[in-house]
C-alpha positions in Angstrom: 122.9 155.4 251.9 119.2 155.2 251.0 117.1 158.2 251.6 114.0 157.7 253.8 110.6 158.6 252.4 108.3 160.9 254.2 106.1 158.0 255.2 109.0 156.0 256.6 110.1 159.1 258.6 106.5 159.5 260.0 106.3 155.8 260.8 109.6 155.9 262.7 108.4 158.8 264.8 105.1 157.1 265.6 106.8 153.8 266.6 109.1 155.5 269.1 108.4 153.8 272.4 108.3 156.0 275.5 109.0 154.4 278.9 108.0 156.8 281.7 109.2 155.6 285.0 110.7 156.4 288.4 114.2 154.9 288.8 113.8 154.1 292.5 110.6 152.1 291.9 111.1 148.3 291.9 108.2 147.7 289.5 109.7 150.2 287.1 113.1 148.6 287.3 111.5 145.2 286.6 109.6 146.6 283.6 112.8 148.3 282.2 114.7 145.0 282.5 111.9 143.2 280.8 112.0 145.7 277.9 115.7 145.4 277.6 115.5 141.6 277.6 112.9 141.8 274.8 115.3 144.0 272.8 112.9 146.9 272.7 114.3 150.3 271.8 112.8 153.0 273.9 113.2 156.5 275.2 113.6 156.5 279.0 111.9 159.4 280.9 112.1 160.0 284.6 108.5 160.9 285.8 109.8 163.2 288.6 112.3 165.2 286.5 109.8 165.4 283.5 106.3 164.9 284.8 103.6 164.3 282.2 101.7 167.4 281.1 97.9 167.7 281.3 97.8 167.4 277.5 100.0 164.2 277.5 97.8 162.7 280.3 94.6 163.5 278.4 96.0 161.8 275.3 97.5 158.8 277.1 94.5 158.1 279.3 92.2 158.3 276.4 94.4 155.8 274.5 94.6 153.5 277.6 90.7 153.4 277.8 91.0 153.6 281.6 89.3 155.9 284.0 91.6 158.7 285.0 91.4 157.6 288.6 93.2 154.3 287.6 96.2 156.5 286.8 96.7 157.6 290.4 99.5 156.0 292.4 97.3 155.0 295.3 100.0 153.1 297.1 102.4 156.1 297.0 103.5 158.2 300.0 102.4 161.4 298.4 98.8 160.1 297.7 98.5 159.1 301.3 100.1 162.3 302.7 97.5 164.4 300.8 94.6 162.2 302.0 93.4 161.8 298.5 91.5 158.6 298.9 88.1 160.2 299.7 88.8 163.4 297.7 89.2 161.7 294.3 85.8 160.1 294.5 84.1 163.5 293.9 86.7 165.1 291.7 86.0 165.7 288.0 88.2 164.3 285.3 89.6 167.8 284.7 90.5 168.0 288.3 92.2 164.6 288.2 94.3 165.6 285.2 95.3 168.8 287.0 96.2 166.7 290.1 98.2 164.1 288.1 100.1 166.8 286.2 101.0 168.6 289.4 103.4 165.9 290.6 104.9 162.9 288.9 104.9 160.9 292.1 101.0 160.9 292.0 101.0 159.1 288.7 101.0 155.3 288.6 104.0 153.9 286.8 105.6 152.8 284.7 103.8 154.1 281.6 104.5 152.6 278.2 103.5 154.6 275.1 103.9 153.2 271.6 101.8 155.0 268.9 98.1 154.4 269.8 99.0 151.9 272.5 99.3 153.1 276.1 99.5 151.1 279.3 100.1 152.0 282.9 101.6 149.7 285.5 103.6 146.6 284.6 102.1 143.3 283.4 104.4 141.4 281.0 101.5 140.2 278.8 100.2 143.7 278.4 103.7 145.1 277.6 103.9 142.3 274.9 100.6 143.5 273.4 101.7 147.1 273.3 105.1 146.1 271.7 103.3 143.9 269.2 105.2 140.8 270.3 
């Protein structure tokens, strides 16, 4: 068995694809099926059981190049129950990160993380770009 070099080990760790999703979400199920059909190897993470931390969100949102408000699950029941529509307009980015990290159900999904590529929501053509296919 050939021994891996340090560089190969680092590259393997960087290329691990994270798929953060909510199993009951239809869009997430479609995205997962799409990844499986493409033969993508990924780590599956339930966003409710393991919500993203503030640090993860800061990193992922920066890599996505999207406004933090675009990461809010605006069609979700929790968002509506908390009447966040008007509140988020005046919130700072720091407050948005705090809000997003407080409850996985407030975060838009699925999230696909692969090295420096991050996308939120499901669009097959964007998934293909992230996967390099």
